[in-house]
ZAMI-567062 format. One record per residue: residue in one letter; residue number from 0; x, y, z of N, C-alpha, C in turn. Coordinates in steps of 0.02 Angstrom, whole numbers, padded with zeros to 5 digits. Last residue first. Example, Ala and Ser with C-alpha at 12.3 -4.5 7.8 and 13.67 -1.06 7.14 Angstrom:
BEGIN
+-------+-------+--------+--------+--------+--------+---------+--------+--------+--------+--------+
! lokol ! torro !  neast ! nnorth !    nup ! caeast ! canorth !   caup !  ceast ! cnorth !    cup !
+-------+-------+--------+--------+--------+--------+---------+--------+--------+--------+--------+
!     S !     1 !  00642 ! -00112 !  00354 !  00684 !  -00053 !  00357 !  00645 !  00002 !  00394 !
!     A !     0 !  00660 ! -00284 !  00390 !  00615 !  -00225 !  00390 !  00660 ! -00165 !  00390 !
+-------+-------+--------+--------+--------+--------+---------+--------+--------+--------+--------+
***
This chain:
BEGIN
+-------+-------+--------+--------+--------+--------+---------+--------+--------+--------+--------+
! lokol ! torro !  neast ! nnorth !    nup ! caeast ! canorth !   caup !  ceast ! cnorth !    cup !
+-------+-------+--------+--------+--------+--------+---------+--------+--------+--------+--------+
!     R !    73 !  01897 !  00203 !  00356 !  01933 !   00139 !  00348 !  01983 !  00133 !  00404 !
!     L !    72 !  01734 !  00267 !  00342 !  01799 !   00269 !  00375 !  01833 !  00201 !  00366 !
!     L !    71 !  01647 !  00319 !  00198 !  01658 !   00267 !  00249 !  01728 !  00274 !  00277 !
!     P !    70 !  01528 !  00430 !  00140 !  01598 !   00419 !  00153 !  01606 !  00368 !  00209 !
!     M !    69 !  01400 !  00388 !  00031 !  01417 !   00395 !  00101 !  01492 !  00383 !  00110 !
!     E !    68 !  01295 !  00452 ! -00086 !  01362 !   00426 ! -00076 !  01381 !  00440 ! -00004 !
!     K !    67 !  01122 !  00407 ! -00087 !  01177 !   00452 ! -00070 !  01243 !  00416 ! -00069 !
!     E !    66 !  01021 !  00315 ! -00108 !  01026 !   00371 ! -00154 !  01086 !  00416 ! -00142 !
!     R !    65 !  01022 !  00228 ! -00001 !  01040 !   00202 ! -00067 !  01055 !  00259 ! -00115 !
!     V !    64 !  00967 !  00305 !  00099 !  01038 !   00286 !  00103 !  01063 !  00263 !  00035 !
!     T !    63 !  00835 !  00313 !  00051 !  00874 !   00374 !  00063 !  00949 !  00358 !  00065 !
!     E !    62 !  00794 !  00181 !  00052 !  00799 !   00216 ! -00011 !  00841 !  00279 ! -00005 !
!     A !    61 !  00796 !  00156 !  00190 !  00837 !   00116 !  00145 !  00847 !  00152 !  00079 !
!     A !    60 !  00699 !  00248 !  00233 !  00769 !   00252 !  00257 !  00815 !  00215 !  00211 !
!     F !    59 !  00587 !  00196 !  00168 !  00610 !   00264 !  00153 !  00682 !  00273 !  00174 !
!     M !    58 !  00576 !  00072 !  00230 !  00588 !   00075 !  00158 !  00614 !  00144 !  00138 !
!     L !    57 !  00548 !  00116 !  00361 !  00608 !   00076 !  00347 !  00625 !  00078 !  00273 !
!     A !    56 !  00426 !  00181 !  00339 !  00483 !   00218 !  00366 !  00548 !  00181 !  00353 !
!     E !    55 !  00347 !  00073 !  00299 !  00365 !   00124 !  00249 !  00423 !  00168 !  00274 !
!     K !    54 !  00338 !  00005 !  00421 !  00367 !  -00028 !  00363 !  00389 !  00024 !  00311 !
!     I !    53 !  00271 !  00102 !  00497 !  00338 !   00079 !  00517 !  00373 !  00046 !  00458 !
!     D !    52 !  00150 !  00110 !  00429 !  00192 !   00170 !  00436 !  00264 !  00150 !  00452 !
!     E !    51 !  00093 ! -00014 !  00445 !  00118 !   00004 !  00378 !  00162 !  00066 !  00381 !
!     S !    50 !  00050 ! -00005 !  00578 !  00104 !  -00051 !  00560 !  00135 ! -00033 !  00493 !
!     E !    49 !  00022 !  00165 !  00622 ! -00002 !   00100 !  00600 !  00058 !  00059 !  00579 !
!     L !    48 !  00005 !  00292 !  00750 !  00042 !   00254 !  00699 !  00007 !  00189 !  00682 !
!     D !    47 ! -00062 !  00341 !  00857 ! -00085 !   00362 !  00790 ! -00049 !  00325 !  00734 !
!     P !    46 !  00006 !  00296 !  00972 ! -00057 !   00264 !  00952 ! -00084 !  00284 !  00883 !
!     Y !    45 !  00156 !  00271 !  01009 !  00126 !   00319 !  00962 !  00061 !  00289 !  00935 !
!     A !    44 !  00179 !  00167 !  01096 !  00206 !   00233 !  01113 !  00174 !  00288 !  01070 !
!     D !    43 !  00123 !  00060 !  01028 !  00095 !   00079 !  01093 !  00117 !  00149 !  01113 !
!     L !    42 !  00206 !  00056 !  00917 !  00135 !   00071 !  00907 !  00101 !  00090 !  00972 !
!     I !    41 !  00324 !  00020 !  00983 !  00320 !   00083 !  00947 !  00247 !  00103 !  00937 !
!     E !    40 !  00290 ! -00106 !  01031 !  00309 !  -00053 !  01078 !  00304 !  00016 !  01046 !
!     R !    39 !  00267 ! -00174 !  00910 !  00212 !  -00166 !  00958 !  00228 ! -00110 !  01007 !
!     E !    38 !  00395 ! -00177 !  00855 !  00342 !  -00141 !  00821 !  00284 ! -00127 !  00869 !
!     S !    37 !  00515 ! -00154 !  00987 !  00475 !  -00195 !  00942 !  00423 ! -00151 !  00908 !
!     M !    36 !  00673 ! -00075 !  01002 !  00601 !  -00076 !  01017 !  00565 ! -00119 !  00965 !
!     G !    35 !  00808 ! -00063 !  00976 !  00782 !  -00128 !  00994 !  00708 ! -00131 !  01012 !
!     E !    34 !  00861 !  00048 !  00925 !  00870 !   00039 !  00997 !  00840 ! -00026 !  01021 !
!     A !    33 !  00813 !  00042 !  00796 !  00884 !   00030 !  00807 !  00900 !  00018 !  00881 !
!     L !    32 !  00680 !  00080 !  00818 !  00695 !   00013 !  00795 !  00768 ! -00005 !  00808 !
!     M !    31 !  00704 !  00213 !  00856 !  00670 !   00167 !  00902 !  00684 !  00094 !  00883 !
!     E !    30 !  00760 !  00264 !  00737 !  00799 !   00262 !  00800 !  00769 !  00212 !  00849 !
!     I !    29 !  00650 !  00255 !  00651 !  00710 !   00216 !  00637 !  00753 !  00210 !  00699 !
!     I !    28 !  00563 !  00347 !  00713 !  00543 !   00276 !  00706 !  00605 !  00233 !  00695 !
!     T !    27 !  00638 !  00464 !  00698 !  00619 !   00441 !  00765 !  00601 !  00367 !  00763 !
!     A !    26 !  00645 !  00479 !  00560 !  00706 !   00466 !  00598 !  00691 !  00440 !  00668 !
!     V !    25 !  00515 !  00517 !  00528 !  00539 !   00451 !  00507 !  00600 !  00431 !  00549 !
!     P !    24 !  00431 !  00608 !  00657 !  00483 !   00602 !  00606 !  00501 !  00529 !  00591 !
!     I !    23 !  00275 !  00652 !  00674 !  00316 !   00596 !  00698 !  00369 !  00585 !  00645 !
!     R !    22 !  00180 !  00736 !  00628 !  00235 !   00764 !  00668 !  00274 !  00709 !  00704 !
!     L !    21 !  00093 !  00681 !  00538 !  00078 !   00672 !  00610 !  00130 !  00704 !  00656 !
!     N !    20 !  00097 !  00670 !  00400 !  00085 !   00736 !  00430 !  00070 !  00733 !  00505 !
!     R !    19 !  00137 !  00530 !  00383 !  00070 !   00556 !  00369 !  00052 !  00622 !  00402 !
!     I !    18 !  00285 !  00545 !  00464 !  00234 !   00496 !  00447 !  00167 !  00533 !  00441 !
!     C !    17 !  00409 !  00653 !  00387 !  00367 !   00629 !  00442 !  00317 !  00577 !  00416 !
!     P !    16 !  00560 !  00732 !  00351 !  00512 !   00681 !  00331 !  00475 !  00652 !  00392 !
!     E !    15 !  00567 !  00905 !  00390 !  00592 !   00837 !  00405 !  00539 !  00786 !  00383 !
!     G !    14 !  00528 !  01035 !  00376 !  00534 !   00994 !  00316 !  00561 !  00925 !  00328 !
!     D !    13 !  00515 !  01087 !  00504 !  00569 !   01111 !  00461 !  00580 !  01067 !  00400 !
!     M !    12 !  00393 !  01044 !  00555 !  00454 !   01007 !  00574 !  00513 !  01025 !  00530 !
!     Q !    11 !  00310 !  01122 !  00425 !  00302 !   01077 !  00482 !  00368 !  01040 !  00495 !
!     K !    10 !  00336 !  01185 !  00311 !  00305 !   01225 !  00364 !  00296 !  01185 !  00428 !
!     Y !     9 !  00379 !  01089 !  00225 !  00429 !   01135 !  00251 !  00401 !  01183 !  00304 !
!     D !     8 !  00338 !  00928 !  00233 !  00305 !   00993 !  00231 !  00354 !  01043 !  00264 !
!     I !     7 !  00328 !  00772 !  00178 !  00378 !   00824 !  00190 !  00343 !  00891 !  00179 !
!     T !     6 !  00275 !  00610 !  00226 !  00260 !   00677 !  00202 !  00317 !  00724 !  00221 !
!     I !     5 !  00239 !  00444 !  00191 !  00292 !   00491 !  00212 !  00276 !  00559 !  00183 !
!     R !     4 !  00148 !  00362 !  00135 !  00141 !   00376 !  00206 !  00193 !  00424 !  00233 !
!     K !     3 !  00181 !  00338 !  00005 !  00114 !   00364 !  00018 !  00106 !  00387 !  00091 !
!     F !     2 !  00315 !  00356 ! -00099 !  00296 !   00342 ! -00030 !  00230 !  00376 ! -00015 !
!     K !     1 !  00375 !  00282 ! -00244 !  00333 !   00333 ! -00215 !  00311 !  00311 ! -00146 !
!     M !     0 !  00530 !  00255 ! -00318 !  00479 !   00229 ! -00275 !  00440 !  00286 ! -00244 !
+-------+-------+--------+--------+--------+--------+---------+--------+--------+--------+--------+
***
């Protein structure tokens, strides 16, 4: 899957995946969602973001987890 809104630039944010070179890490968006913030609250907090950015951040996170073997505690 190709992501059009996720950028990785090793000269910016140490190569952390960000939204459209905005210095807004994908992880920040995922954390906000996990903490219960609504899409509207996130967009209000980051006016440069668009709804599609949030959707693509979720898809990127899902794809990233899918691609790795994760050790699970039992």
